[in-house]
Every structure is written in C-alpha cells, then in structure tokens.
C-alpha positions in Angstrom: 16.1 -0.3 -11.8 16.0 2.6 -8.7 12.7 2.1 -7.3 12.8 -1.4 -7.0 16.5 -2.0 -6.3 18.1 -3.5 -9.7 14.6 -3.4 -11.7 11.4 -5.8 -11.9 12.3 -9.5 -10.4 11.6 -12.8 -11.8 9.2 -15.1 -9.8 6.8 -12.1 -9.0 4.4 -10.0 -10.5 4.5 -6.0 -10.9 1.8 -3.8 -11.7 1.4 -0.5 -12.9 -1.1 1.4 -11.8 -2.4 4.5 -13.2 -5.0 6.8 -15.1 -5.3 6.5 -18.1 -2.3 8.5 -20.7 0.4 8.2 -16.8 2.9 6.2 -19.1 2.4 2.4 -17.9 1.6 0.7 -21.8 5.2 2.8 -22.3 7.0 1.1 -19.5 5.4 -2.2 -20.4 7.6 -1.6 -24.5 10.2 -0.7 -22.4 10.5 -3.7 -20.2 9.6 -5.7 -23.9 12.6 -4.2 -24.8 15.0 -4.3 -21.6 14.7 -7.9 -21.4 16.2 -8.5 -24.9 19.9 -6.6 -23.5 22.4 -9.2 -21.9 22.2 -8.8 -18.2 25.9 -7.1 -18.3 23.6 -4.0 -19.6 20.4 -5.1 -17.7 18.8 -7.6 -19.3 18.0 -11.5 -19.3 18.7 -12.0 -23.0 15.6 -13.3 -23.6 12.4 -12.9 -25.0 8.9 -11.5 -24.1 5.0 -12.1 -24.1 3.2 -9.1 -24.4 -0.6 -9.8 -24.1 -2.0 -7.2 -25.0 -6.0 -6.6 -24.0 -6.7 -3.2 -25.3 -5.2 -2.4 -28.3 -2.4 -0.4 -27.3 0.9 -2.4 -28.6 3.1 -0.3 -30.9 5.9 -1.5 -32.8 6.6 1.5 -33.6 7.6 2.5 -30.4 9.6 -1.1 -29.8 11.8 0.4 -33.5 12.5 3.5 -31.6 12.9 2.1 -27.6 15.2 -0.7 -29.4 17.4 2.4 -31.7 18.7 4.0 -29.2 19.2 1.6 -26.9 21.6 0.0 -29.6 19.3 -2.7 -30.9 18.7 -3.8 -34.2 14.4 -3.3 -33.8 13.3 -5.7 -36.5 15.3 -8.5 -33.8 13.5 -6.9 -31.5 10.5 -7.2 -33.0 11.2 -10.6 -33.2 11.2 -11.7 -30.2 8.2 -10.4 -28.5 5.8 -12.8 -29.0 2.8 -10.4 -29.2 -1.4 -11.9 -28.3 -4.0 -9.7 -28.2 -7.0 -11.1 -25.7 -10.6 -10.3 -26.9 -12.3 -10.5 -23.7 -11.3 -12.3 -20.4 -12.0 -15.8 -21.2 -9.8 -15.4 -23.7 -6.9 -13.6 -21.5 -7.1 -16.4 -19.3 -6.6 -19.0 -22.0 -3.8 -17.5 -23.3 -1.6 -17.3 -20.5 -2.6 -20.6 -20.2 -1.1 -21.8 -23.2 1.6 -19.1 -22.3 3.5 -23.0 -20.7 4.3 -23.9 -24.4 5.2 -20.5 -25.7 7.5 -19.6 -22.8 9.3 -22.8 -23.2 9.9 -22.8 -27.2 10.8 -18.7 -27.0 13.0 -18.3 -24.1 10.9 -15.9 -22.8 11.5 -14.5 -19.5 8.8 -12.1 -19.8 5.3 -11.7 -19.2 3.6 -8.8 -20.1 -0.4 -7.9 -19.0 -1.5 -4.6 -20.4 -4.7 -4.7 -18.8 -4.9 -7.2 -16.0 -8.5 -5.8 -15.0 -10.1 -4.0 -17.7 -12.3 -6.8 -19.7 -13.4 -8.0 -16.2 -15.0 -5.1 -15.3 -16.0 -4.6 -18.4 -18.4 -8.2 -18.7 -19.1 -8.7 -14.8 -20.5 -4.6 -13.9 -22.0 -3.4 -11.3 -22.4 -5.1 -7.3 -24.2 -8.3 -8.5 -21.8 -9.2 -10.3 -18.5 -8.5 -7.8 -18.3 -11.9 -6.3 -18.5 -13.8 -9.9 -15.8 -11.4 -11.0 -13.4 -11.0 -8.5 -13.1 -15.6 -8.1 -12.4 -16.1 -11.9 -10.2 -12.8 -11.7 -8.1 -14.4 -8.7 -7.6 -18.0 -10.9 -6.4 -15.4 -13.2 -3.9 -14.4 -10.7 -2.8 -17.5 -8.7 -2.6 -19.3 -12.9 0.0 -15.8 -13.8 1.5 -16.2 -10.2 2.2 -20.1 -11.1 3.7 -19.4 -13.9 5.9 -16.8 -12.9 7.5 -19.1 -10.3 7.7 -22.4 -11.6 9.2 -20.7 -15.6 10.7 -18.4 -13.4 9.2 -15.3 -15.3 9.4 -11.6 -14.3 5.4 -10.7 -15.0 4.4 -7.2 -15.2 1.0 -6.6 -15.6 -0.7 -2.9 -15.3 -4.2 -1.9 -13.7 -6.5 1.5 -14.0 -8.2 3.5 -11.1 -11.5 4.0 -10.4 -13.3 6.2 -8.3 -13.3 5.5 -4.8 -16.5 6.8 -3.1 -16.1 6.3 0.5 -12.7 8.3 0.9 -13.1 11.7 2.0 -10.0 12.7 2.8 -6.7 11.9 0.8 -6.6 10.0 -2.3 -9.9 10.1 -4.5 -8.6 7.0 -6.6 -8.0 3.2 -6.0 -6.6 0.5 -8.0 -9.0 -1.5 -9.8 -9.5 -5.0 -9.2 -10.0 -5.3 -5.2 -8.3 -6.6 -2.1 -7.6 -9.6 -5.3 -5.5 -8.0 -7.0 -3.6 -5.6 -3.8 -3.0 -9.6 -2.5 -1.9 -11.3 -5.8 0.6 -8.8 -7.3 4.3 -8.9 -5.2 5.0 -5.1 -6.1 2.6 -2.4 -6.5 3.7 1.1 -8.6 1.1 3.6 -8.5 2.4 5.9 -11.7 1.4 10.0 -12.1 1.4 12.6 -13.9 3.5 16.1 -13.5 4.1 19.2 -14.5 5.6 19.6 -17.7 5.9 15.4 -18.8 7.5 14.4 -16.2 6.2 10.8 -14.2 5.5 10.6 -10.6 6.2 6.4 -10.1 5.6 5.4 -6.0 6.4 2.3 -4.8 3.2 1.4 -2.6 3.2 -1.6 -1.6 6.3 -4.6 -1.0 7.3 -7.1 0.7 10.3 -5.2 1.0 10.8 -2.3 -0.3 10.3 1.3 1.6 7.5 3.9 0.4 9.4 5.7 -2.0 9.3 7.9 -5.2 11.2 8.3 -8.4 10.5 10.9 -10.8 11.2 10.5 -14.8 9.9 11.7 -18.3 8.3 9.5 -21.3 10.2 10.3 -24.5 10.8 8.8 -27.8 13.0 6.7 -26.4 11.5 5.2 -23.8 11.5 6.5 -20.2 14.1 8.4 -19.3 15.5 9.3 -16.3 15.6 13.8 -15.4 
C-alpha cells in the first residue's frame, strides 16, 4: 500500500518480479483475500479470479490469511474462482473466458501466477523468440483489455533470468523482455533480505518515484515490520 500509494489499482496491470521463494505467490494469496474486504478496510467487497500456471495455489494459506483478518475462511475460499492453466494456449483461453466469469461472480481482481512460465517452456532458444514474444504480446493485450473494460485490477508474477551481458549492477532481469516491460503498468521487484525479511522496490511506474519497502511473510500473510 505504501509503495503504491494505496494498493493495487484497477484498470492497470501490476507485476511482481522475483526469484523463486521471494514471496510473489504469497502476495497473490494475500491480495485474493484483501479484495474481499469492504472499502473501509482497503478492499473492494469483491471476488478474485486466480489463474495458477505452476500448481502453487494453497487453499490452507487462504484460510490462515482470512482468519487473521477476521474473515470466514470458507467464505474467503468461495469468493476465489480458481483456474489451473496447463499451457500457454490454455492460459490465454482462460483469460478469454474470464469475461463471463468476471460478470457472473463480481470479480475485481485477476491474478496470473505466473505470466511467462509456460511461454518460456514452450518456446525455448533464440530461434523461437519472435513467435513467443508475439504470442505473449497478444496475451498481455488481452489482460489490459479486461483491466480497462471491466475495471479490474490485474496482478501478474514474473520470474527473473540471468542477463548475459551485464557486467555491473544486477545480473538478473525480469523474464519476457520488452513486451512485458511495456505491457505492465507497475513493476515491483521483490527480493529476500536477512532474517526472513522481504524488500519490495518499485522499478517502473508512470506516477511513482522509485522507492523500497521492507516487510515480512508470516503464517498470517504479509505483515509490516
């Protein structure tokens, strides 16, 4: 909330970037609960659509996060529409079908965890880069259209890859190249700190200055330090 001056925005794509275990999926679980809260508590009194591409969704995490915030855990689970995407075509098909789900279930948050994984696995090597990026571009356009037309907050996660040409600074970069960089409205890089701390840094935004916040991930979800 502090980093983005009030939380994740509707009509925009917010991207969480980080290495495996940085806490991206935990944040997605947390947001899927928080969107259900009334506006007075920072929510939208709405449901979430959770597209899981890697089989990392854990209902028991939702239960713990909901209980900590005084929400009935069964109700919290009922207000999350879950879809498992098995390849990039399936992922795009789910997003196509999402329009119906959004209207039927009063959804205000669409999560894709993770955005680029299937595309990278199915289009390996430099020779496949152009078709992969074209398809990824179509997918991000789909997401942006949904965000705009249905006034939905779209949240995506992204892995980091080695940047072979970097001699100074960060040797890692977000997967997906320029297509993802230009397609996402807000980009937040999450990294592990000492003693279980996480550092989130906003690296790209049309309206925020670059800044960092530190937080912890506990049984109850994301907590302030």
